[in-house]
A tleap script that builds the chain and sets N, CA, C and O, in Angstrom:
source leaprc.protein.ff14SB
mol = sequence {
  NMET GLY ALA ASP ILE ARG GLN PHE LEU PHE
  CYS LEU GLU THR GLU ALA THR ALA MET LYS
  LEU HIE THR ALA ALA ILE LEU LEU LEU PHE
  TRP LEU GLY VAL PHE THR VAL HIE THR VAL
  LYS GLY SER ALA SER SER GLN PRO MET ARG
  LYS PHE SER CYS VAL LYS LEU SER THR LYS
  GLN TRP ASN ILE ARG ASN PHE VAL ASN TYR
  GLU LYS GLN GLN VAL PRO ILE ASP ALA ILE
  MET PHE ILE THR ALA GLY GLY ILE ARG ILE
  CYS VAL SER PRO SER GLN LYS TRP VAL GLN
  ALA ALA ILE LYS ARG ILE ASP GLU ASN ARG
  PRO ALA LYS ARG CLYS
}
set mol.1.N position { 57.286 13.981 -44.547 }
set mol.1.CA position { 56.182 13.050 -44.872 }
set mol.1.C position { 56.124 12.702 -43.433 }
set mol.1.O position { 54.939 12.559 -43.133 }
set mol.2.N position { 56.981 12.485 -42.313 }
set mol.2.CA position { 56.733 11.876 -41.168 }
set mol.2.C position { 55.812 12.770 -40.410 }
set mol.2.O position { 55.051 12.200 -39.628 }
set mol.3.N position { 55.753 13.859 -40.485 }
set mol.3.CA position { 54.604 14.491 -39.655 }
set mol.3.C position { 53.207 14.339 -40.456 }
set mol.3.O position { 52.209 14.642 -39.802 }
set mol.4.N position { 53.040 13.981 -41.560 }
set mol.4.CA position { 51.856 13.721 -42.131 }
set mol.4.C position { 51.281 12.203 -41.823 }
set mol.4.O position { 50.079 11.938 -41.809 }
set mol.5.N position { 52.121 11.448 -41.628 }
set mol.5.CA position { 52.055 10.092 -41.058 }
set mol.5.C position { 51.463 10.185 -39.286 }
set mol.5.O position { 50.432 9.615 -38.930 }
set mol.6.N position { 52.230 10.902 -38.458 }
set mol.6.CA position { 51.852 11.205 -37.154 }
set mol.6.C position { 50.600 11.888 -37.252 }
set mol.6.O position { 49.657 11.470 -36.579 }
set mol.7.N position { 50.461 12.873 -37.992 }
set mol.7.CA position { 49.139 13.483 -38.004 }
set mol.7.C position { 47.674 12.432 -38.251 }
set mol.7.O position { 46.567 12.625 -37.749 }
set mol.8.N position { 48.079 11.294 -39.179 }
set mol.8.CA position { 47.123 10.495 -39.743 }
set mol.8.C position { 46.935 9.495 -38.797 }
set mol.8.O position { 45.806 9.008 -38.861 }
set mol.9.N position { 47.818 8.917 -37.749 }
set mol.9.CA position { 47.848 8.220 -36.779 }
set mol.9.C position { 47.081 8.616 -35.828 }
set mol.9.O position { 46.185 7.956 -35.303 }
set mol.10.N position { 47.549 10.177 -35.465 }
set mol.10.CA position { 46.665 10.895 -34.440 }
set mol.10.C position { 45.018 11.013 -34.695 }
set mol.10.O position { 44.167 11.235 -33.834 }
set mol.11.N position { 44.853 10.842 -35.847 }
set mol.11.CA position { 43.462 11.087 -36.234 }
set mol.11.C position { 42.769 9.865 -35.972 }
set mol.11.O position { 41.627 9.806 -35.516 }
set mol.12.N position { 43.563 8.792 -36.303 }
set mol.12.CA position { 42.927 7.415 -36.396 }
set mol.12.C position { 42.583 7.253 -34.785 }
set mol.12.O position { 41.427 7.006 -34.442 }
set mol.13.N position { 43.731 7.417 -33.734 }
set mol.13.CA position { 43.383 7.285 -32.529 }
set mol.13.C position { 42.272 8.265 -31.902 }
set mol.13.O position { 41.536 7.937 -30.972 }
set mol.14.N position { 42.260 9.285 -32.426 }
set mol.14.CA position { 41.153 10.306 -32.203 }
set mol.14.C position { 39.689 9.761 -32.289 }
set mol.14.O position { 38.853 9.777 -31.386 }
set mol.15.N position { 39.538 9.233 -33.670 }
set mol.15.CA position { 38.261 8.513 -33.985 }
set mol.15.C position { 37.926 7.254 -33.283 }
set mol.15.O position { 36.775 6.890 -33.043 }
set mol.16.N position { 39.065 6.575 -32.953 }
set mol.16.CA position { 38.838 5.079 -32.286 }
set mol.16.C position { 38.342 5.658 -30.980 }
set mol.16.O position { 37.496 4.947 -30.437 }
set mol.17.N position { 38.644 6.727 -30.364 }
set mol.17.CA position { 38.448 6.991 -28.840 }
set mol.17.C position { 37.255 7.674 -28.760 }
set mol.17.O position { 36.668 7.665 -27.678 }
set mol.18.N position { 36.701 8.369 -29.863 }
set mol.18.CA position { 35.230 8.669 -30.020 }
set mol.18.C position { 34.460 7.671 -30.264 }
set mol.18.O position { 33.357 7.711 -29.719 }
set mol.19.N position { 34.747 6.610 -31.046 }
set mol.19.CA position { 33.763 5.322 -31.400 }
set mol.19.C position { 33.416 4.613 -30.218 }
set mol.19.O position { 32.307 4.102 -30.056 }
set mol.20.N position { 34.830 4.548 -28.950 }
set mol.20.CA position { 34.646 3.860 -28.042 }
set mol.20.C position { 33.802 4.733 -27.301 }
set mol.20.O position { 32.789 4.083 -27.043 }
set mol.21.N position { 33.723 5.719 -26.895 }
set mol.21.CA position { 32.743 6.664 -25.870 }
set mol.21.C position { 31.636 6.693 -26.600 }
set mol.21.O position { 30.628 6.814 -25.903 }
set mol.22.N position { 31.405 6.613 -27.979 }
set mol.22.CA position { 29.787 6.574 -28.665 }
set mol.22.C position { 29.319 5.105 -28.247 }
set mol.22.O position { 28.211 4.936 -27.737 }
set mol.23.N position { 30.108 4.160 -28.456 }
set mol.23.CA position { 29.508 2.781 -28.287 }
set mol.23.C position { 29.370 2.718 -26.810 }
set mol.23.O position { 28.415 1.970 -26.602 }
set mol.24.N position { 29.810 3.099 -25.791 }
set mol.24.CA position { 29.750 3.340 -24.280 }
set mol.24.C position { 28.476 3.857 -24.043 }
set mol.24.O position { 27.568 3.236 -23.490 }
set mol.25.N position { 28.416 4.991 -24.461 }
set mol.25.CA position { 27.168 5.918 -24.302 }
set mol.25.C position { 25.963 4.963 -24.859 }
set mol.25.O position { 25.008 4.741 -24.114 }
set mol.26.N position { 26.004 4.461 -26.029 }
set mol.26.CA position { 24.905 3.544 -26.429 }
set mol.26.C position { 24.453 2.666 -25.500 }
set mol.26.O position { 23.292 2.628 -25.094 }
set mol.27.N position { 25.415 1.897 -25.121 }
set mol.27.CA position { 25.218 0.600 -24.071 }
set mol.27.C position { 24.412 1.545 -22.767 }
set mol.27.O position { 23.209 1.498 -22.511 }
set mol.28.N position { 25.085 2.090 -22.310 }
set mol.28.CA position { 24.663 3.058 -21.386 }
set mol.28.C position { 23.330 3.205 -21.039 }
set mol.28.O position { 22.834 2.853 -19.968 }
set mol.29.N position { 22.627 3.859 -22.186 }
set mol.29.CA position { 21.385 4.434 -22.791 }
set mol.29.C position { 20.573 2.884 -22.617 }
set mol.29.O position { 19.783 2.670 -21.698 }
set mol.30.N position { 20.811 2.199 -23.329 }
set mol.30.CA position { 20.261 0.758 -23.605 }
set mol.30.C position { 19.954 0.232 -22.165 }
set mol.30.O position { 18.798 -0.091 -21.893 }
set mol.31.N position { 20.776 0.152 -21.397 }
set mol.31.CA position { 20.985 -0.369 -19.884 }
set mol.31.C position { 20.098 0.375 -18.963 }
set mol.31.O position { 19.530 -0.205 -18.037 }
set mol.32.N position { 19.975 1.521 -19.166 }
set mol.32.CA position { 18.999 2.306 -18.729 }
set mol.32.C position { 17.720 2.140 -19.167 }
set mol.32.O position { 16.867 1.997 -18.292 }
set mol.33.N position { 17.385 2.124 -20.281 }
set mol.33.CA position { 15.943 1.855 -20.436 }
set mol.33.C position { 15.509 0.363 -20.259 }
set mol.33.O position { 14.314 0.086 -20.162 }
set mol.34.N position { 16.482 -0.602 -20.217 }
set mol.34.CA position { 16.015 -1.884 -19.618 }
set mol.34.C position { 15.592 -1.824 -18.115 }
set mol.34.O position { 14.641 -2.421 -17.610 }
set mol.35.N position { 16.233 -1.221 -17.669 }
set mol.35.CA position { 16.388 -1.134 -16.035 }
set mol.35.C position { 14.903 -0.482 -15.709 }
set mol.35.O position { 14.064 -0.956 -14.943 }
set mol.36.N position { 14.786 0.865 -16.579 }
set mol.36.CA position { 13.475 1.434 -16.208 }
set mol.36.C position { 12.468 0.732 -16.524 }
set mol.36.O position { 11.554 0.579 -15.713 }
set mol.37.N position { 12.432 0.070 -17.977 }
set mol.37.CA position { 11.032 -0.580 -17.945 }
set mol.37.C position { 10.879 -1.766 -17.132 }
set mol.37.O position { 9.743 -2.198 -16.934 }
set mol.38.N position { 12.202 -2.520 -16.484 }
set mol.38.CA position { 11.551 -3.374 -15.653 }
set mol.38.C position { 11.233 -2.854 -14.481 }
set mol.38.O position { 10.258 -3.344 -13.912 }
set mol.39.N position { 11.924 -1.804 -13.864 }
set mol.39.CA position { 11.033 -1.302 -12.873 }
set mol.39.C position { 9.645 -0.950 -12.858 }
set mol.39.O position { 8.744 -1.189 -12.055 }
set mol.40.N position { 9.696 -0.259 -14.054 }
set mol.40.CA position { 7.865 0.347 -14.208 }
set mol.40.C position { 7.065 -0.876 -14.083 }
set mol.40.O position { 6.116 -1.019 -13.312 }
set mol.41.N position { 7.534 -1.763 -14.921 }
set mol.41.CA position { 7.003 -3.047 -15.030 }
set mol.41.C position { 6.665 -3.892 -14.014 }
set mol.41.O position { 5.569 -4.444 -13.927 }
set mol.42.N position { 7.711 -4.034 -13.117 }
set mol.42.CA position { 7.616 -4.237 -11.718 }
set mol.42.C position { 6.639 -3.819 -10.534 }
set mol.42.O position { 6.100 -4.529 -9.686 }
set mol.43.N position { 6.579 -2.403 -10.749 }
set mol.43.CA position { 5.699 -1.766 -9.641 }
set mol.43.C position { 4.199 -1.775 -9.989 }
set mol.43.O position { 3.240 -1.859 -9.223 }
set mol.44.N position { 4.235 -1.646 -11.615 }
set mol.44.CA position { 2.700 -1.420 -12.136 }
set mol.44.C position { 1.928 -2.745 -12.125 }
set mol.44.O position { 0.698 -2.736 -12.189 }
set mol.45.N position { 2.742 -4.060 -12.032 }
set mol.45.CA position { 1.962 -5.295 -12.289 }
set mol.45.C position { 1.760 -5.867 -10.632 }
set mol.45.O position { 0.835 -6.605 -10.293 }
set mol.46.N position { 2.814 -5.362 -9.723 }
set mol.46.CA position { 2.338 -5.712 -8.477 }
set mol.46.C position { 0.969 -5.384 -7.927 }
set mol.46.O position { 0.335 -6.094 -7.146 }
set mol.47.N position { 0.609 -4.274 -8.407 }
set mol.47.CA position { -0.886 -3.760 -8.026 }
set mol.47.C position { -1.695 -4.221 -9.287 }
set mol.47.O position { -1.327 -3.991 -10.439 }
set mol.48.N position { -2.946 -4.963 -8.912 }
set mol.48.CA position { -3.780 -4.903 -10.056 }
set mol.48.C position { -4.438 -4.043 -10.196 }
set mol.48.O position { -4.918 -3.612 -9.147 }
set mol.49.N position { -4.791 -3.396 -11.344 }
set mol.49.CA position { -5.564 -2.256 -11.939 }
set mol.49.C position { -7.131 -2.450 -11.773 }
set mol.49.O position { -7.466 -3.512 -12.298 }
set mol.50.N position { -7.809 -2.014 -11.414 }
set mol.50.CA position { -9.387 -2.168 -11.547 }
set mol.50.C position { -9.703 -1.503 -12.554 }
set mol.50.O position { -9.359 -0.330 -12.700 }
set mol.51.N position { -10.437 -2.189 -13.434 }
set mol.51.CA position { -11.358 -1.219 -14.766 }
set mol.51.C position { -12.449 -0.551 -14.401 }
set mol.51.O position { -12.798 0.524 -14.887 }
set mol.52.N position { -13.053 -1.198 -13.488 }
set mol.52.CA position { -14.276 -0.480 -12.820 }
set mol.52.C position { -13.997 0.007 -11.472 }
set mol.52.O position { -13.307 -0.758 -10.798 }
set mol.53.N position { -14.416 1.238 -10.842 }
set mol.53.CA position { -14.691 1.640 -9.427 }
set mol.53.C position { -15.637 2.023 -9.108 }
set mol.53.O position { -16.146 2.835 -9.881 }
set mol.54.N position { -16.305 1.731 -8.005 }
set mol.54.CA position { -17.613 2.474 -7.578 }
set mol.54.C position { -17.073 4.173 -7.100 }
set mol.54.O position { -16.057 4.490 -6.482 }
set mol.55.N position { -17.983 4.899 -7.555 }
set mol.55.CA position { -18.039 6.479 -7.112 }
set mol.55.C position { -19.178 6.739 -6.304 }
set mol.55.O position { -19.175 7.542 -5.371 }
set mol.56.N position { -20.213 6.015 -6.687 }
set mol.56.CA position { -21.501 6.326 -6.235 }
set mol.56.C position { -22.136 5.292 -5.881 }
set mol.56.O position { -22.035 4.279 -6.574 }
set mol.57.N position { -22.940 5.300 -4.723 }
set mol.57.CA position { -23.444 4.091 -4.244 }
set mol.57.C position { -25.051 3.791 -4.473 }
set mol.57.O position { -25.634 4.796 -4.064 }
set mol.58.N position { -25.678 3.160 -4.789 }
set mol.58.CA position { -27.135 2.861 -5.276 }
set mol.58.C position { -27.780 2.496 -3.678 }
set mol.58.O position { -27.211 1.701 -2.930 }
set mol.59.N position { -29.111 3.249 -3.292 }
set mol.59.CA position { -29.532 3.007 -2.223 }
set mol.59.C position { -30.845 2.063 -2.321 }
set mol.59.O position { -31.644 1.874 -1.404 }
set mol.60.N position { -30.898 1.555 -3.519 }
set mol.60.CA position { -32.048 0.700 -3.872 }
set mol.60.C position { -31.661 -0.617 -3.734 }
set mol.60.O position { -30.659 -1.093 -4.267 }
set mol.61.N position { -32.766 -1.468 -2.730 }
set mol.61.CA position { -32.676 -2.758 -2.434 }
set mol.61.C position { -32.907 -3.738 -3.667 }
set mol.61.O position { -33.987 -3.895 -4.237 }
set mol.62.N position { -31.739 -4.355 -3.971 }
set mol.62.CA position { -32.066 -5.201 -5.554 }
set mol.62.C position { -32.267 -6.689 -5.336 }
set mol.62.O position { -31.978 -7.290 -4.301 }
set mol.63.N position { -32.712 -7.127 -6.255 }
set mol.63.CA position { -33.228 -8.694 -5.958 }
set mol.63.C position { -31.761 -9.510 -6.242 }
set mol.63.O position { -31.208 -9.621 -7.336 }
set mol.64.N position { -31.331 -10.006 -5.036 }
set mol.64.CA position { -30.344 -10.802 -5.098 }
set mol.64.C position { -30.031 -11.952 -5.883 }
set mol.64.O position { -28.885 -12.401 -5.902 }
set mol.65.N position { -31.091 -12.526 -6.616 }
set mol.65.CA position { -31.096 -13.713 -7.589 }
set mol.65.C position { -30.533 -13.306 -8.916 }
set mol.65.O position { -30.204 -14.144 -9.756 }
set mol.66.N position { -30.414 -11.898 -9.118 }
set mol.66.CA position { -29.908 -11.501 -10.457 }
set mol.66.C position { -28.281 -11.405 -10.375 }
set mol.66.O position { -27.676 -11.234 -11.433 }
set mol.67.N position { -27.496 -11.517 -9.055 }
set mol.67.CA position { -26.088 -11.104 -8.974 }
set mol.67.C position { -25.484 -12.504 -8.944 }
set mol.67.O position { -25.795 -13.267 -8.030 }
set mol.68.N position { -24.682 -12.857 -9.851 }
set mol.68.CA position { -23.666 -13.831 -9.950 }
set mol.68.C position { -22.207 -13.815 -9.471 }
set mol.68.O position { -21.422 -14.762 -9.418 }
set mol.69.N position { -21.996 -12.362 -9.091 }
set mol.69.CA position { -20.693 -12.336 -8.578 }
set mol.69.C position { -20.511 -10.804 -7.842 }
set mol.69.O position { -21.284 -9.857 -7.983 }
set mol.70.N position { -19.354 -10.831 -7.076 }
set mol.70.CA position { -19.251 -9.185 -6.562 }
set mol.70.C position { -17.848 -9.003 -6.197 }
set mol.70.O position { -17.133 -9.973 -5.943 }
set mol.71.N position { -17.496 -8.001 -6.167 }
set mol.71.CA position { -16.064 -7.490 -5.817 }
set mol.71.C position { -16.269 -6.531 -4.647 }
set mol.71.O position { -17.214 -5.749 -4.552 }
set mol.72.N position { -15.209 -6.689 -3.709 }
set mol.72.CA position { -15.127 -5.422 -2.684 }
set mol.72.C position { -14.115 -4.410 -2.715 }
set mol.72.O position { -12.910 -4.645 -2.811 }
set mol.73.N position { -14.583 -3.399 -2.642 }
set mol.73.CA position { -13.870 -2.029 -2.916 }
set mol.73.C position { -13.449 -1.359 -1.505 }
set mol.73.O position { -14.212 -1.465 -0.545 }
set mol.74.N position { -12.539 -0.847 -1.424 }
set mol.74.CA position { -12.492 0.149 -0.481 }
set mol.74.C position { -11.872 1.832 -0.683 }
set mol.74.O position { -11.890 2.750 0.137 }
set mol.75.N position { -11.386 1.810 -1.969 }
set mol.75.CA position { -10.890 3.056 -2.551 }
set mol.75.C position { -11.405 3.336 -3.812 }
set mol.75.O position { -11.089 2.546 -4.702 }
set mol.76.N position { -12.210 4.384 -4.134 }
set mol.76.CA position { -12.232 5.339 -3.561 }
set mol.76.C position { -13.454 5.762 -2.246 }
set mol.76.O position { -13.488 6.688 -1.435 }
set mol.77.N position { -14.298 4.693 -2.492 }
set mol.77.CA position { -15.110 4.764 -1.240 }
set mol.77.C position { -15.462 3.036 -1.022 }
set mol.77.O position { -15.315 2.163 -1.878 }
set mol.78.N position { -16.002 2.849 0.497 }
set mol.78.CA position { -15.860 1.334 0.827 }
set mol.78.C position { -17.414 1.066 0.081 }
set mol.78.O position { -18.429 1.703 0.363 }
set mol.79.N position { -17.345 0.258 -0.663 }
set mol.79.CA position { -18.272 -0.271 -1.354 }
set mol.79.C position { -18.094 -1.972 -1.771 }
set mol.79.O position { -17.010 -2.543 -1.884 }
set mol.80.N position { -19.472 -2.609 -1.966 }
set mol.80.CA position { -19.650 -3.561 -2.715 }
set mol.80.C position { -20.131 -3.717 -4.208 }
set mol.80.O position { -21.346 -3.568 -4.339 }
set mol.81.N position { -19.428 -3.985 -5.355 }
set mol.81.CA position { -19.829 -4.052 -6.461 }
set mol.81.C position { -20.403 -5.315 -6.796 }
set mol.81.O position { -19.718 -6.316 -7.003 }
set mol.82.N position { -21.905 -5.282 -6.865 }
set mol.82.CA position { -22.375 -6.856 -7.672 }
set mol.82.C position { -22.425 -6.787 -8.926 }
set mol.82.O position { -22.482 -5.717 -9.531 }
set mol.83.N position { -22.408 -8.064 -9.539 }
set mol.83.CA position { -22.141 -8.125 -11.128 }
set mol.83.C position { -23.335 -9.084 -11.839 }
set mol.83.O position { -23.199 -10.295 -11.667 }
set mol.84.N position { -24.147 -8.763 -12.389 }
set mol.84.CA position { -25.404 -9.313 -12.965 }
set mol.84.C position { -24.982 -10.488 -13.735 }
set mol.84.O position { -23.761 -10.637 -13.760 }
set mol.85.N position { -25.632 -11.307 -14.332 }
set mol.85.CA position { -25.304 -12.421 -15.195 }
set mol.85.C position { -25.418 -11.547 -16.832 }
set mol.85.O position { -25.225 -12.239 -17.832 }
set mol.86.N position { -25.670 -10.347 -16.975 }
set mol.86.CA position { -25.657 -9.616 -18.078 }
set mol.86.C position { -24.556 -8.794 -17.935 }
set mol.86.O position { -24.435 -7.963 -18.835 }
set mol.87.N position { -23.571 -8.782 -16.915 }
set mol.87.CA position { -22.301 -7.963 -16.632 }
set mol.87.C position { -22.785 -6.421 -16.358 }
set mol.87.O position { -22.163 -5.505 -16.897 }
set mol.88.N position { -23.958 -6.141 -15.471 }
set mol.88.CA position { -24.133 -4.777 -15.228 }
set mol.88.C position { -23.436 -4.938 -13.841 }
set mol.88.O position { -23.287 -6.006 -13.247 }
set mol.89.N position { -23.056 -3.774 -13.445 }
set mol.89.CA position { -22.438 -3.557 -12.169 }
set mol.89.C position { -22.985 -2.498 -11.336 }
set mol.89.O position { -23.102 -1.308 -11.628 }
set mol.90.N position { -23.308 -3.103 -10.243 }
set mol.90.CA position { -24.215 -2.315 -9.250 }
set mol.90.C position { -23.432 -2.230 -7.965 }
set mol.90.O position { -22.960 -3.209 -7.386 }
set mol.91.N position { -23.312 -0.693 -7.476 }
set mol.91.CA position { -22.415 -0.727 -6.200 }
set mol.91.C position { -23.452 -0.516 -5.131 }
set mol.91.O position { -24.639 -0.306 -5.378 }
set mol.92.N position { -22.889 -0.592 -3.840 }
set mol.92.CA position { -23.883 -0.524 -2.700 }
set mol.92.C position { -22.794 -0.621 -1.797 }
set mol.92.O position { -21.628 -0.977 -1.967 }
set mol.93.N position { -23.645 -0.085 -0.440 }
set mol.93.CA position { -22.942 -0.038 0.962 }
set mol.93.C position { -22.638 -1.368 1.263 }
set mol.93.O position { -23.494 -2.155 0.858 }
set mol.94.N position { -21.737 -1.843 1.816 }
set mol.94.CA position { -21.461 -3.165 2.387 }
set mol.94.C position { -21.977 -3.295 3.787 }
set mol.94.O position { -21.840 -4.367 4.377 }
set mol.95.N position { -22.644 -2.126 4.436 }
set mol.95.CA position { -23.166 -2.175 5.726 }
set mol.95.C position { -24.390 -2.776 5.918 }
set mol.95.O position { -24.746 -3.375 6.933 }
set mol.96.N position { -25.215 -2.541 4.598 }
set mol.96.CA position { -26.477 -2.975 4.601 }
set mol.96.C position { -26.809 -4.573 4.716 }
set mol.96.O position { -26.218 -5.391 4.012 }
set mol.97.N position { -27.887 -4.970 5.742 }
set mol.97.CA position { -28.072 -6.364 5.821 }
set mol.97.C position { -28.296 -7.134 4.460 }
set mol.97.O position { -27.678 -8.188 4.305 }
set mol.98.N position { -29.047 -6.730 3.570 }
set mol.98.CA position { -29.570 -7.386 2.379 }
set mol.98.C position { -28.178 -7.752 1.596 }
set mol.98.O position { -28.098 -8.861 1.068 }
set mol.99.N position { -27.023 -6.791 1.508 }
set mol.99.CA position { -26.103 -6.909 0.979 }
set mol.99.C position { -25.108 -8.165 1.626 }
set mol.99.O position { -24.361 -8.816 0.896 }
set mol.100.N position { -25.196 -8.351 2.800 }
set mol.100.CA position { -24.138 -9.573 3.268 }
set mol.100.C position { -25.241 -10.738 2.983 }
set mol.100.O position { -24.781 -11.875 2.877 }
set mol.101.N position { -26.584 -10.581 2.853 }
set mol.101.CA position { -27.193 -11.794 2.544 }
set mol.101.C position { -26.987 -12.115 1.233 }
set mol.101.O position { -27.234 -13.278 0.917 }
set mol.102.N position { -26.541 -11.262 0.284 }
set mol.102.CA position { -26.345 -11.628 -0.983 }
set mol.102.C position { -24.979 -12.058 -1.420 }
set mol.102.O position { -24.803 -12.776 -2.405 }
set mol.103.N position { -24.144 -11.659 -0.758 }
set mol.103.CA position { -22.575 -11.982 -0.445 }
set mol.103.C position { -22.589 -13.405 -0.062 }
set mol.103.O position { -21.944 -14.216 -0.727 }
set mol.104.N position { -23.280 -13.765 0.963 }
set mol.104.CA position { -23.318 -15.251 1.551 }
set mol.104.C position { -23.862 -16.176 0.562 }
set mol.104.O position { -23.284 -17.242 0.346 }
set mol.105.N position { -25.139 -15.786 -0.174 }
set mol.105.CA position { -25.869 -16.502 -1.429 }
set mol.105.C position { -24.823 -16.877 -2.554 }
set mol.105.O position { -24.744 -17.999 -3.054 }
set mol.106.N position { -23.887 -15.597 -2.947 }
set mol.106.CA position { -23.134 -15.932 -4.282 }
set mol.106.C position { -22.048 -17.035 -3.759 }
set mol.106.O position { -21.707 -18.050 -4.365 }
set mol.107.N position { -21.524 -16.519 -2.299 }
set mol.107.CA position { -20.232 -17.525 -2.123 }
set mol.107.C position { -20.700 -19.338 -1.890 }
set mol.107.O position { -19.994 -20.320 -2.116 }
set mol.108.N position { -21.993 -19.293 -1.416 }
set mol.108.CA position { -22.381 -20.160 -1.249 }
set mol.108.C position { -22.663 -21.316 -2.725 }
set mol.108.O position { -22.572 -22.543 -2.692 }
set mol.109.N position { -23.014 -20.460 -3.921 }
set mol.109.CA position { -23.302 -20.989 -5.080 }
set mol.109.C position { -22.023 -21.204 -6.033 }
set mol.109.O position { -22.120 -21.725 -7.145 }
set mol.110.N position { -20.740 -20.720 -5.447 }
set mol.110.CA position { -19.996 -20.740 -6.222 }
set mol.110.C position { -19.020 -22.252 -6.154 }
set mol.110.O position { -18.798 -22.826 -5.088 }
set mol.111.N position { -18.669 -22.587 -7.076 }
set mol.111.CA position { -18.160 -24.017 -6.879 }
set mol.111.C position { -17.120 -24.198 -6.107 }
set mol.111.O position { -16.319 -23.263 -6.129 }
set mol.112.N position { -16.817 -25.229 -5.319 }
set mol.112.CA position { -15.597 -25.437 -4.195 }
set mol.112.C position { -14.567 -25.487 -4.964 }
set mol.112.O position { -14.643 -26.063 -6.049 }
set mol.113.N position { -13.369 -24.864 -4.519 }
set mol.113.CA position { -12.228 -25.044 -5.152 }
set mol.113.C position { -11.413 -26.317 -4.926 }
set mol.113.O position { -11.143 -26.546 -3.747 }
set mol.114.N position { -11.030 -27.072 -5.718 }
set mol.114.CA position { -9.986 -28.367 -5.455 }
set mol.114.C position { -8.793 -27.967 -5.293 }
set mol.114.O position { -8.140 -27.080 -5.843 }
set mol.115.N position { -8.477 -28.983 -4.178 }
set mol.115.CA position { -6.951 -28.837 -3.981 }
set mol.115.C position { -6.098 -29.766 -4.745 }
set mol.115.O position { -4.873 -29.709 -4.638 }
savepdb mol mol.pdb
quit
C-alpha cells in the first residue's frame, strides 16, 4: 500500500509542476503580447499617417480664391496639396510663383492662434 501512496504523491507533484510551467508560459505569452502591442502602437503613432498623398502634379494655374487650406508634402514627391471648400485636393509644384501667393493668402486668412 505504501508504494501506491508514493506513486499517487509523485503524480500530484508532477501535475503541480506541469501546472506551474503552463501558468508561467501563459503569463510569458501575455506579457510578450502586451509589450509587442505597446511597441507597435508607439512607433506607429509617433509618425502621423497621411490619408492622401500627391503622386502626380497639376500643371494648371488654379483660381486661388477657391482654396481654403493646404498641406506641404515631400514624400513621394515635393508638392503642395491645396484643398478647396468642397474638399477637392489639388497637387501642384511648390516652386511656382502663384502657389506661393496662394499659400500666403491662405495663411493671412487663417484666424490668429490665441496664446
